[in-house]
N, C-alpha and C positions, 0 to 999 in steps of 0.2 A: 794556283795555291787553291784550285776552290775543287772543294772535296762535298763528293755528292752523299748520300743517307750510309749507304752498302761499304765509302771507304773509309764513311767516319766511324763504324760497325766495326770493317776491321782493327784501326788505331786503334780502336778500344779493350782488342784484346792483348795478351801476352805477349813481350817480343819471348821468343826464347830459343837457345843457341847453346851447347857442348863450346868447353872452351880448357884446354890443359895450361896449369899453371903450378912454379914445384912440382912438378913431374907426378901431380895426381888432378885427374880429369873429372870435371863434374858440369851438368846440369847448370845453364842460369836461367831463371824466367826475371824480368824485367818489363816497362814501363816507361813511357815516354816522361820526362818532367824528371829524371835518375839519371845524375851525371854518367854519361856512354853509356847509354842504350840496350843500342847493338852487338857490341863488342866489349872485350875487357880492353880498356886505354892502354896505350904506349908506358908512360910508365907508368901502371901497377905491372906490367910484364917485366918491363927493366929491374923494378924493386924486385921483384918474388923468384931472381934468380940472383939475387946475393942477403935473402936472409936467413940465417940461419938456426934449427928449429930445434928443440933434444923432444923429444916420445913426451917428459912431462911436465912439459912448459905449458904455465899457465899463461895464456896472451889473451893481448886486448890491443884490439883492432876500432881506432879513434875514426870517425865518420867513414861512417863502414861502406854506404850506397848499398846494393843488392846484396854483397857480402864475398865479393870472391878473397881479397885476404885474407878474414874472417877466418871464411868454412874452408879455406887450405892453409891457414893455420893450424885449425882443429885437426884439418884430419893428418896434420904433419906432428900434431901433438895427441896423439889418442887418448895419454893418461893423465894429460891438462884438460880444463874450461878454458873455454874460448866466450869471452865476452867482445860483443860486435857495438856501438853507439853509433846513431846518426843524430842530427838534430830533424834532420825529414822524415815527418812520421812514414809515407812509402816507402823509405830505404829500410825501415825496419820492418816493417812490414813485410818485403820479397826478403829480406833477411833473411829471416825464420823461413819463410816458405823455401828460398833455396838449400835452411838447413832442413826442412824437411821431407822435403824432394829428393835430398840426397843420403836422406838416412846417416846424418852426422846429429849426433846424439850429446856429444859436449860442447855444442854454438849454442847459444842466443843470445839476440838482440832487442836491445832496449834505445828508451828515448831518452837523447840525452846531451843536451846542448855541452861538447867536452865530456869535462868528468863531475859535472853537475849536479846528477841523480845518481848516480854510481856509488855507489853503500861504502864510503868512507874507509870501512875495515880490509875491504879487497885489495891484495895486492898480487904482483903480477911480475914473473922474467923477463917477458917478452911484449912491448908495445911498439906499434905499426902505426903509423900513419900515412897517405900519400892527400899531405898537406894541398887542400886549395889555394891559386897565386893571391884570390884573393881577400883573405882570411883578416887582414888588418891586424898590424902591431900589437892590440893589446890581447886580443883573441890567442896571438901565437902566446903573448910571453904566461898567460893561463895556460893554455895547453905545455908549453914546458914545463913549467914550475911542476905544476899538477901533475903531470908524465913524471918525474924525479919522485917526490912525495909518492904514489903510485908504489914505484918499483921495489923487488926485493933487489937483496944483499946480491950483487955482480947481476945485476939486473941492465936489459939491453933496451934501451929505444931506436925505432931504424923510420926512418922520413926518406921517402923521394917528394922532391920539389924541380919545379923549372929550375933552371942553370939560372936564369937572373938572380933565384936567390938563393945560389950557392953562397956567397961572402957574407950574406945578412946571416943563413944556419951557423956556417961555420963560429960568427961572432957569436952567437946567441947561445949554443950548446956547447960552447968553451964557459962563459960565463954561467953561465947555469949548472951543467956539472962537470966543472972542469978539465974535457978534455973531446976529442973529435976528431972523427976519421971520415975520411971519405972512402967510400966502397967502390965506386963507380960514379964517371960522369957520361953520361953517351950523348947523343948527339943533342937531347931537350932538356933531357932530365940529368938527373943529380942525386944519387944514393949518401945518403948520412947515417952513420951512427953513433952514438953517444952511450958507455957505460956507469954503471953507478962503480 
């Protein structure tokens, strides 16, 4: 783990890669310290195979990282607007940078812990989140209740979690939304859906 000056300068450069998600090929820039900086993680890959997006959907990416979910949603819904949020300022910076690099004009990212800094008047057709395993019960409750209140009529909440949270999500989504559907259970991750 001994890095000399040249190695350190290399580490400071953007990590750049191309990836295809939801049939959309995008170029991503990321950096050390952001979740899964060198490639799209397995949970997100599985997730994006099961999200159904309409061309005019207004979308919300909760915990966007450098933007793979949100930017893909924006490409799939060119007539809608996509808002991405993250509590990490570097994630927000890279999401906006990646929107610019890929010339996606209907997506932007802001700094927010959950819905805390999101305009209360905004409503969405689709909310998506790759939920971190260690988010905590309190934050999870806030996220689910806030997501429900921010969805338009017939709005959809798509989540991907590790399999260990499968029953927890089923219970909580039924409690908050009154419904729950398991879209896919993979080797490590489960894709969940709740609707208004």
